C-alpha positions as CSV (number, residue, x, y, z in Angstrom):
1,Y,-9.5,5.2,-13.6
2,T,-7.5,6.2,-10.5
3,I,-4.1,4.7,-10.2
4,V,-2.3,5.0,-6.9
5,E,1.4,4.0,-7.0
6,P,3.3,4.4,-3.7
7,L,7.0,4.3,-4.6
8,Y,9.0,1.6,-3.0
9,C,12.0,3.2,-1.4
10,S,12.7,2.2,2.2
11,G,13.5,-1.5,1.8
12,D,10.7,-2.7,4.1
13,A,8.1,-4.0,1.6
14,F,5.5,-1.4,3.0
15,I,5.4,-3.2,6.3
16,G,8.3,-1.6,8.2
17,N,8.0,0.8,11.1
18,A,11.5,1.1,12.6
19,I,14.7,3.0,12.9
20,Q,17.7,0.9,12.0
21,D,21.4,1.5,12.6
22,W,23.4,0.6,9.5
23,N,27.1,1.2,9.7
24,G,26.6,4.0,12.2
25,Q,23.9,5.7,10.2
26,E,20.3,5.8,11.4
27,M,17.9,4.8,8.6
28,T,14.1,5.2,9.1
29,Q,11.8,2.6,7.6
30,M,8.3,3.9,7.5
31,G,6.8,1.7,4.7
32,Y,3.8,0.7,6.8
33,W,2.8,4.4,7.4
34,N,3.5,5.2,3.8
35,A,1.1,2.5,2.6
36,Q,-1.5,3.5,5.2
37,A,-1.2,7.2,4.0
38,A,-1.8,6.0,0.4
39,L,-4.9,4.1,1.5
40,D,-6.2,7.0,3.5
41,W,-5.6,9.3,0.4
42,V,-7.7,7.0,-1.8
43,K,-10.5,6.9,0.7
44,S,-10.5,10.8,0.9
45,N,-9.8,11.7,-2.7
46,A,-10.8,9.1,-5.2
47,N,-14.6,9.7,-5.6
48,Y,-15.0,6.9,-3.1
49,C,-18.6,7.4,-1.9
50,G,-18.3,4.1,0.1
51,H,-18.2,1.7,-2.9
52,F,-16.0,1.3,-6.0
53,K,-17.0,-0.4,-9.2
54,S,-13.7,-2.3,-9.2
55,V,-10.4,-2.4,-7.2
56,V,-7.2,-4.1,-8.4
57,V,-4.2,-4.4,-6.1
58,G,-1.0,-5.2,-7.8
59,G,2.8,-5.3,-7.2
60,F,5.9,-6.8,-8.7
61,S,9.3,-7.8,-7.4
62,A,9.7,-6.6,-3.8
63,G,6.5,-4.6,-4.2
64,G,4.7,-8.0,-4.5
65,L,5.5,-8.6,-0.8
66,G,3.8,-5.4,0.2
67,T,0.9,-6.4,-2.1
68,M,0.4,-9.7,-0.3
69,A,0.8,-8.0,3.1
70,W,-1.8,-5.3,2.4
71,V,-4.3,-6.9,0.1
72,D,-6.8,-8.0,2.8
73,T,-6.8,-4.6,4.4
74,I,-7.1,-2.7,1.1
75,L,-10.0,-4.9,-0.2
76,R,-11.8,-4.7,3.1
77,E,-11.5,-0.9,3.4
78,L,-12.3,-0.3,-0.3
79,P,-15.5,-2.3,-1.0
80,A,-16.1,-3.0,-4.7
81,A,-18.3,-5.0,-6.9
82,S,-15.2,-6.6,-8.4
83,Q,-11.9,-7.1,-6.5
84,A,-8.6,-8.7,-7.7
85,M,-5.0,-9.0,-6.8
86,L,-2.1,-9.2,-9.3
87,V,1.4,-10.2,-8.2
C-alpha cells in the first residue's frame, strides 16, 4: 500500500490560493497547490503505470471538505479497478 497524507495546515481545506491580511500580518493560503503537488507526486512515484488496483480518498473533520472538493479530480487522474471515498 501507498498512503499519501498531505497535512492540513493553512485553513483553506486544500482549495485556497490566496494571500490574506489578518491583523496586519500577511498569511499565504496555498492548499490548492499543496493538494495538486501531492497528486502529482503520487502519479510520479507510486508505481503508477497508468492504472491502480484500488484508490481510496479519505478525510475527516476539515480535511473532509478537501476530500469532497478533490475526489472527482483524484479519481479521474488515478484510474483504478476499485475506487472509493471515505468522509
